[in-house]
N, C-alpha and C positions, 0 to 999 in steps of 0.2 A: 447066343441068344436063342431063343425059343424057335426062330424060323431058320436057323442054320448059319446066319450071318456071324462073324466073329469082330467085336468092336474092341480095338486095342488101346491101351493107356500106358503111360510112363510114370513109374513109381519112383519119386525122389526121396532119399531118405537122409537125414540130417546126420552130419559127423557127431553131433553131441546129442542123441534124442532125449527128450525129457520126458518122465513119466507122467503119465494122465494126461498128454496131450491128444486131442482126436486126431483121426485121418482127415485133411482136408481135400476135397474135391473140387478141381477147377475145370470149369466148361467154357469152350471158346465160343466165339460168334460166328457169324458167316460172311465171308469165307474165314476159316481158322482151323487151328489143329493145336497139338501139344507144343509146337514150336512158335506160336504168335507170340509176339514181343511181351505182351502184357502178361500171358501165361508163365515164360520163363522168368520175368521179372518179379511178380508176385511169388512164384515158387522159391526163388532165391531169398526172399525177404522172410518168408514162412521157414524155410530151413535153417535160417540163422537163428529162429527162435525156438528150435527144436520140434517143429512139426514134421510129421511124413505128409508128403503131398502126392497125389494122384491127378496128373494132367490127362484128361479124358481126350479121345478122338472120337467125335461122335459117328454115327452110321455115315461111311463113305468120306470122312475126312482124314487128311494125312495118311497115314500107314494104314488106316482102316478102310482105304478106297478098294485096295485088292483083296479085302477078306469080307466085304459086304456087297450085297447085290442091291442094297438101297442107298437113299441119300437123305441126310437129316435135313430138318426144317424146324420152324416155331412149334410144329405140331409134335414133335418127337418126345413129349414127355413120358410116354411108355417105355421107350427106350430108356430113358434115365432111370426110371422106376425099376425096369427090370435088372440094369446093371447093378444098381445099389443092391438088389437083392441077391446078386450072385458074389459079392465082394466077400473074400474069406475072412473067416473070425479073427485070425491073427493080426489083421489089419484093422479091424473095427472094435477091437475089445476096450479101447478107450473112447468110444463114439465116433460119431461122423458129423461134419460139418462142410458146407458147399458154398462157393463163390462162382456166380455165373456172369459172364461179360456179354454185352448186346444181345444178339439172340440167344446165346446161352443162358443169360439171364432171364429171358422170358420163357425159355423150356423150364428153367428151375421153378419160376413162379407158378407156372401152369401145373408142373407137377405137384407142388406143394399144396396148391390149392385143390387139387382133385384128391390127394392123400389125406389132407386134413391132419388130425391127430395119429393116423397110422404110420406116417413117415418115420424112419429110424433116425432121421437127421435133427441133431440137437439145436442148431441155428443154422442160419444162412444168409447171403448177401447177395444182391444184384447190382451191377454196375451198368447204366446206360442202357437199360432193357427196353426194347420196342414194345411197350405193353399194349398199343393199340396199332395192330398191324397196317390197317387201312390209312389211319392217320400218318403213320411212319412213310408208307409208301408215297402219298401225296406231297409230303414234307419233302422228301428226298427228291421228288420229281419237279419241285417248283424252279422256276427259272432261275432264281439266284443261287440255287444249289446243283445247278446242272454240271458243273466241273466235278464235284463231289459225287454224284450220282454216275457219271461216266466212269471215275476211279472204281468206286464200289461196284457197281454193276458189272464192270469188266472183270474186276477180280472174281466175282461170283460166277460168272460165265466160265472164265478160265479154268476154275476149279471143277464146275460140273462137267466141263470137256476134257479134262486131264486124262492122261493113259491110265488105264484101270478102271475107269468109271464103267459100271454096268448099265447101257443104255439100249434101248430099242433104237431101229432106225428112225421112228418117228419122233421119240423123244429128242434124238440127237438134232434132227432136223428142226424141230421146234424150239431148242435152245438156240441153235444158230440163228434162227429167223428172229429173234427177241431182239428188240431194241430198247426195251424199258423194264424196270423191275416190274411192273404190271403185268406186261406180256409175258415175261419169264414165269412169274406166278401162276398167270391165267393158263398157259400153255403147257406148263411142265410141274413147278412145285404143287400146284393143287391137285390136277389129275393124278400125279405120283403118289400123294397121299390120301386118295380116296375122294376128292371133292371135285366138282363139275368144273370149278374155275377159281379164280383168285378171290372172288368176293365172298364165297362160301369159305373158303380157306381162311381168309382174315377174320371172318365173324366168328367161326368155331373154333379158332386157334389163339386168338389174341388173350394174351395173359390177363388183362384186366378184369375178363369175365370171370377169373377163378380167385382173384385176390380174397374175397370175403371168406374163402373156406381155409385160409391158411390159419394155422395152431401153434406156430412156433416162433421164436424170435426171430425177426428177420430185419435187416437193414436194406432199404430201396433207395439207391443213390442215383440221382440224375440231375444233369444240367438243362438250365433253361435256355441256353444258347446252342444245344445239340441241333446241328442241321440235319439229323436223321430221325431223331425222337421228338416230335413236338411236345413242349412243355404242358400243354393243355392236357394231354392225356393223364398227367400227373395231378395237375392243379384242379382238374374238373372230377377226380374221383373222391369219394366220401370215404375217407380214410377211417372214421369213426364207426363204419358198419362193419370193421373186422373184429372178431371176438378175441383175436390174439391182442392182447394189450401191449405187447412188445414189437408189434410191428411199427418200424420208424421209416417214414418218408424224410429224406434229406434232399432237398431241392436247391442247388446253387444257381446264382446268376450267370455264371461262367464256369467253363470245364470242357465244353466240347462233348465229343462222343468218345467214350473211354479214354479221357484226357486227363483233366484234372492235375495239372502240373503245378507244383508248389513254387513259391518264388524262392530263387536260388539254390535251389536243391533239385538233384536228379530223380528223386523218387517221388511220384504223384502222391498227394496227400489222401487221394482214395485208398491206397493200398493200406496207409496207418491206420485211417478211419475204420476199414473192413475188419482188419486184424483186431483192433481194440473192441470194435463190437462184438466179433465172434467171441473173445475172451470173457468180455462182461456179460453178453446174452446168455452164456451158457450157465453161468453162475448166478442168473437173475432168477 
């Protein structure tokens, strides 16, 4: 990267590559990495269909922890854009598409809105993206979601404090002292990304503010029973304001957060829907 950090990614090549298939970028959520179950599962499905897959490790995630001084967040759209620009020609000769999960989806949407028609991506999809960060924080901290908050926030803190993380003494103390996601973002994530606190970080980084700028075919998949991402962020957005006629929101009554498990099958139907969209979207 321009600042000297090195973001690592894992390239999966199919046993039987098919000509004309674009490179698929997979972007994980928070916490997450190349080994997140949904990343591994989707990569396997894409490999069976002849795609090459690049599983990203955002700044400070997974093996990128020891090669980066920074830490990724929903504001990391510039990192994604820089990484895409550095991809070698032999990987991108048949085009590039991307799939983002949870916060990875929010990063992807923000990037696409910022870049507009300039992006080299031919199509994209987001799954369970928290497009309204303040609303998502409030939803996660609701009383009925406290067990989920405890689980998710605990994992976020463990990732941030894990061995190899580049933290100042003050940052380490602030992360340790945080008891809620809001406190964590107010004391650490916001200041680490140049914001005075959580409120400004949420306002400036929420993907919903960038959706009107998207100009490529994109599938936006979310569930109305997601304990982290409130459905109102999606139902309240005026999707007709997007000049990209191929932007398709798909909101389901059930599916949870990056769930979408099919009846009687091991493969979430979201995987099937995303791949079908990417194949149709590029040809539309």
